[in-house]
N, CA, C and O atoms as a GROMACS GRO file, in nm:
protein
  428
    1MET      N    1   0.086  -0.116   0.000
    1MET     CA    2   0.000   0.000   0.000
    1MET      C    3   0.091   0.123   0.000
    1MET      O    4   0.186   0.131   0.077
    2ASN      N    5   0.060   0.217  -0.085
    2ASN     CA    6   0.138   0.340  -0.088
    2ASN      C    7   0.062   0.452  -0.014
    2ASN      O    8  -0.049   0.431   0.034
    3ARG      N    9   0.124   0.568  -0.007
    3ARG     CA   10   0.067   0.682   0.067
    3ARG      C   11  -0.070   0.723   0.012
    3ARG      O   12  -0.163   0.751   0.088
    4GLU      N   13  -0.081   0.726  -0.120
    4GLU     CA   14  -0.207   0.766  -0.182
    4GLU      C   15  -0.319   0.668  -0.148
    4GLU      O   16  -0.432   0.708  -0.123
    5ASP      N   17  -0.285   0.538  -0.149
    5ASP     CA   18  -0.384   0.437  -0.111
    5ASP      C   19  -0.431   0.458   0.033
    5ASP      O   20  -0.550   0.453   0.062
    6ALA      N   21  -0.335   0.483   0.122
    6ALA     CA   22  -0.370   0.503   0.263
    6ALA      C   23  -0.460   0.624   0.281
    6ALA      O   24  -0.556   0.618   0.357
    7ILE      N   25  -0.431   0.733   0.213
    7ILE     CA   26  -0.513   0.854   0.223
    7ILE      C   27  -0.653   0.829   0.167
    7ILE      O   28  -0.753   0.869   0.226
    8ARG      N   29  -0.659   0.763   0.051
    8ARG     CA   30  -0.788   0.733  -0.010
    8ARG      C   31  -0.872   0.646   0.082
    8ARG      O   32  -0.991   0.671   0.100
    9MET      N   33  -0.811   0.543   0.141
    9MET     CA   34  -0.884   0.453   0.230
    9MET      C   35  -0.926   0.525   0.358
    9MET      O   36  -1.035   0.501   0.410
   10ALA      N   37  -0.839   0.611   0.409
   10ALA     CA   38  -0.874   0.686   0.530
   10ALA      C   39  -0.997   0.773   0.505
   10ALA      O   40  -1.089   0.778   0.587
   11LYS      N   41  -0.999   0.840   0.392
   11LYS     CA   42  -1.115   0.923   0.358
   11LYS      C   43  -1.239   0.837   0.339
   11LYS      O   44  -1.347   0.873   0.386
   12SER      N   45  -1.224   0.724   0.270
   12SER     CA   46  -1.338   0.634   0.248
   12SER      C   47  -1.393   0.578   0.379
   12SER      O   48  -1.512   0.551   0.391
   13ALA      N   49  -1.305   0.562   0.477
   13ALA     CA   50  -1.347   0.507   0.606
   13ALA      C   51  -1.416   0.612   0.693
   13ALA      O   52  -1.477   0.578   0.795
   14GLY      N   53  -1.408   0.739   0.652
   14GLY     CA   54  -1.474   0.843   0.729
   14GLY      C   55  -1.380   0.934   0.806
   14GLY      O   56  -1.424   1.012   0.891
   15MET      N   57  -1.252   0.923   0.778
   15MET     CA   58  -1.156   1.011   0.844
   15MET      C   59  -1.145   1.141   0.766
   15MET      O   60  -1.163   1.144   0.644
   16ILE      N   61  -1.116   1.246   0.837
   16ILE     CA   62  -1.091   1.375   0.773
   16ILE      C   63  -0.939   1.391   0.768
   16ILE      O   64  -0.874   1.398   0.872
   17VAL      N   65  -0.885   1.397   0.648
   17VAL     CA   66  -0.739   1.399   0.630
   17VAL      C   67  -0.695   1.538   0.590
   17VAL      O   68  -0.743   1.593   0.491
   18TYR      N   69  -0.602   1.595   0.667
   18TYR     CA   70  -0.539   1.723   0.634
   18TYR      C   71  -0.397   1.692   0.590
   18TYR      O   72  -0.315   1.644   0.668
   19GLN      N   73  -0.370   1.720   0.463
   19GLN     CA   74  -0.237   1.693   0.410
   19GLN      C   75  -0.152   1.818   0.417
   19GLN      O   76  -0.198   1.929   0.388
   20GLY      N   77  -0.028   1.798   0.455
   20GLY     CA   78   0.065   1.910   0.464
   20GLY      C   79   0.201   1.857   0.502
   20GLY      O   80   0.235   1.742   0.475
   21ALA      N   81   0.281   1.944   0.565
   21ALA     CA   82   0.414   1.903   0.610
   21ALA      C   83   0.402   1.783   0.704
   21ALA      O   84   0.480   1.688   0.696
   22GLN      N   85   0.303   1.789   0.791
   22GLN     CA   86   0.272   1.674   0.877
   22GLN      C   87   0.124   1.643   0.857
   22GLN      O   88   0.036   1.718   0.900
   23ASP      N   89   0.098   1.529   0.791
   23ASP     CA   90  -0.041   1.492   0.766
   23ASP      C   91  -0.112   1.471   0.900
   23ASP      O   92  -0.054   1.418   0.995
   24ARG      N   93  -0.237   1.512   0.904
   24ARG     CA   94  -0.317   1.494   1.026
   24ARG      C   95  -0.449   1.431   0.988
   24ARG      O   96  -0.500   1.448   0.877
   25VAL      N   97  -0.503   1.357   1.083
   25VAL     CA   98  -0.630   1.289   1.062
   25VAL      C   99  -0.723   1.319   1.178
   25VAL      O  100  -0.682   1.314   1.295
   26LEU      N  101  -0.845   1.351   1.147
   26LEU     CA  102  -0.949   1.369   1.249
   26LEU      C  103  -1.053   1.260   1.228
   26LEU      O  104  -1.084   1.222   1.115
   27PHE      N  105  -1.106   1.212   1.338
   27PHE     CA  106  -1.209   1.109   1.331
   27PHE      C  107  -1.344   1.174   1.354
   27PHE      O  108  -1.364   1.251   1.447
   28GLU      N  109  -1.436   1.140   1.266
   28GLU     CA  110  -1.571   1.190   1.281
   28GLU      C  111  -1.659   1.070   1.316
   28GLU      O  112  -1.665   0.974   1.239
   29GLY      N  113  -1.726   1.076   1.428
   29GLY     CA  114  -1.808   0.962   1.471
   29GLY      C  115  -1.730   0.872   1.565
   29GLY      O  116  -1.631   0.913   1.625
   30ASN      N  117  -1.775   0.748   1.576
   30ASN     CA  118  -1.714   0.649   1.665
   30ASN      C  119  -1.578   0.606   1.608
   30ASN      O  120  -1.570   0.554   1.497
   31VAL      N  121  -1.473   0.628   1.685
   31VAL     CA  122  -1.336   0.600   1.640
   31VAL      C  123  -1.319   0.452   1.605
   31VAL      O  124  -1.256   0.418   1.504
   32ILE      N  125  -1.375   0.364   1.687
   32ILE     CA  126  -1.361   0.220   1.661
   32ILE      C  127  -1.428   0.182   1.529
   32ILE      O  128  -1.372   0.104   1.453
   33ASP      N  129  -1.546   0.237   1.501
   33ASP     CA  130  -1.614   0.208   1.374
   33ASP      C  131  -1.531   0.256   1.255
   33ASP      O  132  -1.520   0.186   1.155
   34VAL      N  133  -1.474   0.376   1.267
   34VAL     CA  134  -1.392   0.432   1.158
   34VAL      C  135  -1.268   0.347   1.137
   34VAL      O  136  -1.231   0.317   1.024
   35LEU      N  137  -1.202   0.309   1.246
   35LEU     CA  138  -1.080   0.226   1.234
   35LEU      C  139  -1.113   0.088   1.177
   35LEU      O  140  -1.035   0.033   1.100
   36THR      N  141  -1.227   0.033   1.216
   36THR     CA  142  -1.269  -0.097   1.162
   36THR      C  143  -1.292  -0.087   1.012
   36THR      O  144  -1.250  -0.175   0.937
   37ARG      N  145  -1.359   0.018   0.967
   37ARG     CA  146  -1.381   0.038   0.823
   37ARG      C  147  -1.247   0.053   0.750
   37ARG      O  148  -1.228  -0.003   0.642
   38PHE      N  149  -1.154   0.130   0.811
   38PHE     CA  150  -1.022   0.147   0.750
   38PHE      C  151  -0.950   0.012   0.740
   38PHE      O  152  -0.889  -0.017   0.638
   39ALA      N  153  -0.956  -0.068   0.846
   39ALA     CA  154  -0.891  -0.200   0.844
   39ALA      C  155  -0.951  -0.288   0.735
   39ALA      O  156  -0.879  -0.356   0.662
   40ASP      N  157  -1.083  -0.287   0.723
   40ASP     CA  158  -1.148  -0.366   0.618
   40ASP      C  159  -1.102  -0.322   0.479
   40ASP      O  160  -1.077  -0.405   0.392
   41LEU      N  161  -1.092  -0.191   0.459
   41LEU     CA  162  -1.046  -0.139   0.330
   41LEU      C  163  -0.900  -0.177   0.304
   41LEU      O  164  -0.863  -0.209   0.191
   42ALA      N  165  -0.817  -0.174   0.408
   42ALA     CA  166  -0.676  -0.211   0.393
   42ALA      C  167  -0.662  -0.359   0.355
   42ALA      O  168  -0.581  -0.394   0.270
   43ILE      N  169  -0.742  -0.443   0.418
   43ILE     CA  170  -0.740  -0.586   0.386
   43ILE      C  171  -0.788  -0.608   0.242
   43ILE      O  172  -0.727  -0.683   0.166
   44GLU      N  173  -0.895  -0.542   0.205
   44GLU     CA  174  -0.947  -0.550   0.068
   44GLU      C  175  -0.840  -0.509  -0.033
   44GLU      O  176  -0.822  -0.575  -0.135
   45ASN      N  177  -0.770  -0.400  -0.003
   45ASN     CA  178  -0.663  -0.351  -0.090
   45ASN      C  179  -0.552  -0.454  -0.102
   45ASN      O  180  -0.502  -0.480  -0.212
   46PHE      N  181  -0.513  -0.514   0.010
   46PHE     CA  182  -0.409  -0.616   0.009
   46PHE      C  183  -0.449  -0.735  -0.078
   46PHE      O  184  -0.372  -0.781  -0.161
   47LEU      N  185  -0.572  -0.784  -0.057
   47LEU     CA  186  -0.618  -0.900  -0.132
   47LEU      C  187  -0.625  -0.871  -0.281
   47LEU      O  188  -0.590  -0.955  -0.364
   48GLU      N  189  -0.671  -0.752  -0.314
   48GLU     CA  190  -0.682  -0.713  -0.455
   48GLU      C  191  -0.545  -0.706  -0.521
   48GLU      O  192  -0.527  -0.752  -0.634
   49LYS      N  193  -0.448  -0.649  -0.451
   49LYS     CA  194  -0.315  -0.632  -0.511
   49LYS      C  195  -0.232  -0.759  -0.509
   49LYS      O  196  -0.151  -0.782  -0.600
   50SER      N  197  -0.249  -0.842  -0.407
   50SER     CA  198  -0.165  -0.960  -0.394
   50SER      C  199  -0.226  -1.084  -0.458
   50SER      O  200  -0.156  -1.179  -0.492
   51GLY      N  201  -0.358  -1.083  -0.476
   51GLY     CA  202  -0.425  -1.201  -0.529
   51GLY      C  203  -0.434  -1.313  -0.426
   51GLY      O  204  -0.471  -1.425  -0.460
   52GLN      N  205  -0.399  -1.284  -0.302
   52GLN     CA  206  -0.404  -1.385  -0.197
   52GLN      C  207  -0.540  -1.385  -0.130
   52GLN      O  208  -0.618  -1.292  -0.146
   53TYR      N  209  -0.565  -1.488  -0.056
   53TYR     CA  210  -0.687  -1.496   0.021
   53TYR      C  211  -0.653  -1.533   0.164
   53TYR      O  212  -0.546  -1.588   0.192
   54LEU      N  213  -0.742  -1.504   0.252
   54LEU     CA  214  -0.721  -1.536   0.392
   54LEU      C  215  -0.820  -1.642   0.436
   54LEU      O  216  -0.937  -1.640   0.396
   55THR      N  217  -0.774  -1.735   0.515
   55THR     CA  218  -0.863  -1.835   0.572
   55THR      C  219  -0.829  -1.849   0.718
   55THR      O  220  -0.724  -1.805   0.763
   56ASN      N  221  -0.918  -1.911   0.792
   56ASN     CA  222  -0.883  -1.936   0.930
   56ASN      C  223  -0.788  -2.055   0.936
   56ASN      O  224  -0.774  -2.129   0.839
   57ASP      N  225  -0.724  -2.073   1.051
   57ASP     CA  226  -0.624  -2.179   1.065
   57ASP      C  227  -0.682  -2.318   1.042
   57ASP      O  228  -0.617  -2.403   0.981
   58ALA      N  229  -0.804  -2.342   1.091
   58ALA     CA  230  -0.865  -2.474   1.076
   58ALA      C  231  -0.888  -2.507   0.929
   58ALA      O  232  -0.863  -2.620   0.887
   59THR      N  233  -0.934  -2.411   0.851
   59THR     CA  234  -0.958  -2.434   0.708
   59THR      C  235  -0.827  -2.460   0.636
   59THR      O  236  -0.818  -2.551   0.553
   60ARG      N  237  -0.726  -2.380   0.667
   60ARG     CA  238  -0.595  -2.397   0.603
   60ARG      C  239  -0.535  -2.533   0.640
   60ARG      O  240  -0.483  -2.603   0.553
   61GLU      N  241  -0.542  -2.570   0.768
   61GLU     CA  242  -0.488  -2.698   0.812
   61GLU      C  243  -0.560  -2.815   0.745
   61GLU      O  244  -0.497  -2.913   0.706
   62ALA      N  245  -0.692  -2.805   0.733
   62ALA     CA  246  -0.770  -2.912   0.668
   62ALA      C  247  -0.730  -2.925   0.521
   62ALA      O  248  -0.717  -3.036   0.470
   63ALA      N  249  -0.710  -2.813   0.454
   63ALA     CA  250  -0.670  -2.816   0.313
   63ALA      C  251  -0.531  -2.878   0.297
   63ALA      O  252  -0.508  -2.955   0.204
   64ILE      N  253  -0.440  -2.844   0.386
   64ILE     CA  254  -0.304  -2.900   0.381
   64ILE      C  255  -0.309  -3.050   0.406
   64ILE      O  256  -0.244  -3.128   0.336
   65LYS      N  257  -0.387  -3.091   0.506
   65LYS     CA  258  -0.399  -3.233   0.540
   65LYS      C  259  -0.458  -3.311   0.422
   65LYS      O  260  -0.410  -3.420   0.389
   66GLU      N  261  -0.561  -3.255   0.359
   66GLU     CA  262  -0.624  -3.320   0.245
   66GLU      C  263  -0.527  -3.333   0.128
   66GLU      O  264  -0.520  -3.437   0.063
   67ALA      N  265  -0.453  -3.226   0.100
   67ALA     CA  266  -0.356  -3.229  -0.010
   67ALA      C  267  -0.245  -3.330   0.017
   67ALA      O  268  -0.202  -3.402  -0.073
   68PHE      N  269  -0.198  -3.334   0.142
   68PHE     CA  270  -0.094  -3.430   0.178
   68PHE      C  271  -0.144  -3.573   0.162
   68PHE      O  272  -0.073  -3.658   0.108
   69ALA      N  273  -0.267  -3.600   0.208
   69ALA     CA  274  -0.323  -3.735   0.197
   69ALA      C  275  -0.337  -3.776   0.051
   69ALA      O  276  -0.308  -3.890   0.015
   70ALA      N  277  -0.381  -3.683  -0.034
   70ALA     CA  278  -0.396  -3.714  -0.176
   70ALA      C  279  -0.259  -3.743  -0.239
   70ALA      O  280  -0.247  -3.836  -0.319
   71GLY      N  281  -0.158  -3.665  -0.202
   71GLY     CA  282  -0.023  -3.688  -0.254
   71GLY      C  283   0.033  -3.821  -0.208
   71GLY      O  284   0.097  -3.893  -0.285
   72ALA      N  285   0.010  -3.854  -0.080
   72ALA     CA  286   0.058  -3.981  -0.026
   72ALA      C  287  -0.010  -4.100  -0.095
   72ALA      O  288   0.056  -4.199  -0.127
   73ALA      N  289  -0.141  -4.089  -0.118
   73ALA     CA  290  -0.214  -4.196  -0.185
   73ALA      C  291  -0.161  -4.216  -0.328
   73ALA      O  292  -0.144  -4.329  -0.373
   74HIS      N  293  -0.135  -4.106  -0.397
   74HIS     CA  294  -0.081  -4.113  -0.533
   74HIS      C  295   0.057  -4.180  -0.531
   74HIS      O  296   0.087  -4.265  -0.614
   75GLU      N  297   0.141  -4.141  -0.436
   75GLU     CA  298   0.275  -4.196  -0.427
   75GLU      C  299   0.270  -4.346  -0.395
   75GLU      O  300   0.348  -4.424  -0.452
   76ARG      N  301   0.181  -4.388  -0.306
   76ARG     CA  302   0.167  -4.531  -0.275
   76ARG      C  303   0.130  -4.609  -0.401
   76ARG      O  304   0.185  -4.716  -0.427
   77GLU      N  305   0.038  -4.554  -0.478
   77GLU     CA  306  -0.006  -4.622  -0.600
   77GLU      C  307   0.109  -4.633  -0.700
   77GLU      O  308   0.127  -4.736  -0.764
   78GLU      N  309   0.186  -4.525  -0.714
   78GLU     CA  310   0.299  -4.528  -0.808
   78GLU      C  311   0.404  -4.629  -0.763
   78GLU      O  312   0.463  -4.698  -0.846
   79CYS      N  313   0.429  -4.638  -0.633
   79CYS     CA  314   0.524  -4.737  -0.582
   79CYS      C  315   0.473  -4.879  -0.606
   79CYS      O  316   0.550  -4.968  -0.641
   80ALA      N  317   0.342  -4.899  -0.586
   80ALA     CA  318   0.283  -5.031  -0.608
   80ALA      C  319   0.299  -5.071  -0.755
   80ALA      O  320   0.323  -5.188  -0.785
   81LYS      N  321   0.285  -4.975  -0.845
   81LYS     CA  322   0.301  -5.005  -0.989
   81LYS      C  323   0.443  -5.051  -1.019
   81LYS      O  324   0.464  -5.142  -1.099
   82VAL      N  325   0.541  -4.987  -0.955
   82VAL     CA  326   0.681  -5.028  -0.976
   82VAL      C  327   0.699  -5.172  -0.930
   82VAL      O  328   0.760  -5.252  -1.000
   83CYS      N  329   0.645  -5.205  -0.812
   83CYS     CA  330   0.658  -5.341  -0.760
   83CYS      C  331   0.581  -5.440  -0.847
   83CYS      O  332   0.627  -5.552  -0.868
   84ASP      N  333   0.462  -5.400  -0.898
   84ASP     CA  334   0.385  -5.487  -0.986
   84ASP      C  335   0.466  -5.522  -1.110
   84ASP      O  336   0.466  -5.638  -1.154
   85GLU      N  337   0.534  -5.424  -1.167
   85GLU     CA  338   0.616  -5.449  -1.286
   85GLU      C  339   0.729  -5.546  -1.254
   85GLU      O  340   0.757  -5.636  -1.333
   86LEU      N  341   0.793  -5.530  -1.138
   86LEU     CA  342   0.903  -5.619  -1.101
   86LEU      C  343   0.853  -5.757  -1.063
   86LEU      O  344   0.926  -5.855  -1.076
   87ASP      N  345   0.729  -5.766  -1.018
   87ASP     CA  346   0.672  -5.894  -0.977
   87ASP      C  347   0.665  -5.992  -1.094
   87ASP      O  348   0.663  -6.113  -1.075
   88ARG      N  349   0.660  -5.937  -1.213
   88ARG     CA  350   0.655  -6.023  -1.333
   88ARG      C  351   0.789  -6.092  -1.357
   88ARG      O  352   0.798  -6.193  -1.427
   89ASP      N  353   0.893  -6.035  -1.297
   89ASP     CA  354   1.028  -6.092  -1.309
   89ASP      C  355   1.045  -6.194  -1.197
   89ASP      O  356   1.047  -6.157  -1.079
   90VAL      N  357   1.057  -6.321  -1.232
   90VAL     CA  358   1.064  -6.427  -1.132
   90VAL      C  359   1.182  -6.413  -1.038
   90VAL      O  360   1.175  -6.458  -0.923
   91ASP      N  361   1.288  -6.352  -1.083
   91ASP     CA  362   1.407  -6.340  -1.000
   91ASP      C  363   1.406  -6.214  -0.913
   91ASP      O  364   1.501  -6.192  -0.838
   92ALA      N  365   1.303  -6.133  -0.920
   92ALA     CA  366   1.297  -6.008  -0.845
   92ALA      C  367   1.283  -6.035  -0.695
   92ALA      O  368   1.200  -6.115  -0.653
   93GLU      N  369   1.363  -5.968  -0.618
   93GLU     CA  370   1.360  -5.976  -0.472
   93GLU      C  371   1.306  -5.843  -0.420
   93GLU      O  372   1.307  -5.744  -0.493
   94PRO      N  373   1.260  -5.838  -0.293
   94PRO     CA  374   1.208  -5.712  -0.238
   94PRO      C  375   1.306  -5.595  -0.250
   94PRO      O  376   1.264  -5.481  -0.272
   95GLU      N  377   1.435  -5.623  -0.235
   95GLU     CA  378   1.532  -5.513  -0.246
   95GLU      C  379   1.537  -5.455  -0.386
   95GLU      O  380   1.571  -5.338  -0.404
   96HIS      N  381   1.504  -5.538  -0.487
   96HIS     CA  382   1.498  -5.487  -0.624
   96HIS      C  383   1.384  -5.385  -0.637
   96HIS      O  384   1.398  -5.282  -0.703
   97CYS      N  385   1.273  -5.415  -0.572
   97CYS     CA  386   1.159  -5.324  -0.575
   97CYS      C  387   1.198  -5.192  -0.507
   97CYS      O  388   1.169  -5.084  -0.559
   98ALA      N  389   1.263  -5.201  -0.392
   98ALA     CA  390   1.304  -5.080  -0.320
   98ALA      C  391   1.400  -4.997  -0.405
   98ALA      O  392   1.388  -4.875  -0.412
   99LYS      N  393   1.496  -5.065  -0.470
   99LYS     CA  394   1.590  -4.993  -0.557
   99LYS      C  395   1.518  -4.925  -0.672
   99LYS      O  396   1.548  -4.811  -0.708
  100ALA      N  397   1.422  -4.995  -0.730
  100ALA     CA  398   1.348  -4.939  -0.843
  100ALA      C  399   1.267  -4.816  -0.800
  100ALA      O  400   1.259  -4.718  -0.872
  101ILE      N  401   1.209  -4.824  -0.681
  101ILE     CA  402   1.132  -4.709  -0.632
  101ILE      C  403   1.223  -4.590  -0.609
  101ILE      O  404   1.192  -4.479  -0.651
  102ARG      N  405   1.336  -4.612  -0.544
  102ARG     CA  406   1.430  -4.502  -0.517
  102ARG      C  407   1.485  -4.444  -0.647
  102ARG      O  408   1.511  -4.324  -0.655
  103ALA      N  409   1.501  -4.528  -0.748
  103ALA     CA  410   1.555  -4.483  -0.876
  103ALA      C  411   1.460  -4.386  -0.946
  103ALA      O  412   1.503  -4.305  -1.028
  104ARG      N  413   1.330  -4.394  -0.913
  104ARG     CA  414   1.234  -4.301  -0.973
  104ARG      C  415   1.271  -4.156  -0.945
  104ARG      O  416   1.244  -4.068  -1.026
  105TRP      N  417   1.333  -4.131  -0.831
  105TRP     CA  418   1.365  -3.993  -0.789
  105TRP      C  419   1.500  -3.948  -0.842
  105TRP      O  420   1.533  -3.830  -0.835
  106GLU      N  421   1.578  -4.041  -0.894
  106GLU     CA  422   1.711  -4.005  -0.943
  106GLU      C  423   1.711  -3.961  -1.088
  106GLU      O  424   1.807  -3.898  -1.134
  107SER      N  425   1.604  -3.993  -1.160
  107SER     CA  426   1.604  -3.956  -1.302
  107SER      C  427   1.533  -3.825  -1.325
  107SER      O  428   1.524  -3.780  -1.439
   0.00000   0.00000   0.00000
C-alpha cells in the first residue's frame, strides 16, 4: 500500500485527512467504527493487489492435510506399480523393488 492508497482509504473510512508538512487525521463519529472500516479497506486492498486470500487456521490446516493425503495416496499407488512391474520378473527380490522405487527420484 502506498501513501495515496492510505489517504484514499482513510477518507473512504470516514476520516478527515489534512495533508501538509505533517499529515493529520481527524475522526468523525465512533473511532472504533472508523478504524474498523479502515482495516477492512486495507485488507481488501491487500487481497486485490496480492491475489491472496485469507482463511482461518482450521480451514488452512484441513486443506493441507487433504492435499498431503492425496499426494501420499498417489505416491503409494505409483510405488505399487513399480513393484507390480518387477513382480513379473521371477528373479525379483524385495530389495529390487526398493531400488526401483528409489531410482524413480534419481532420473
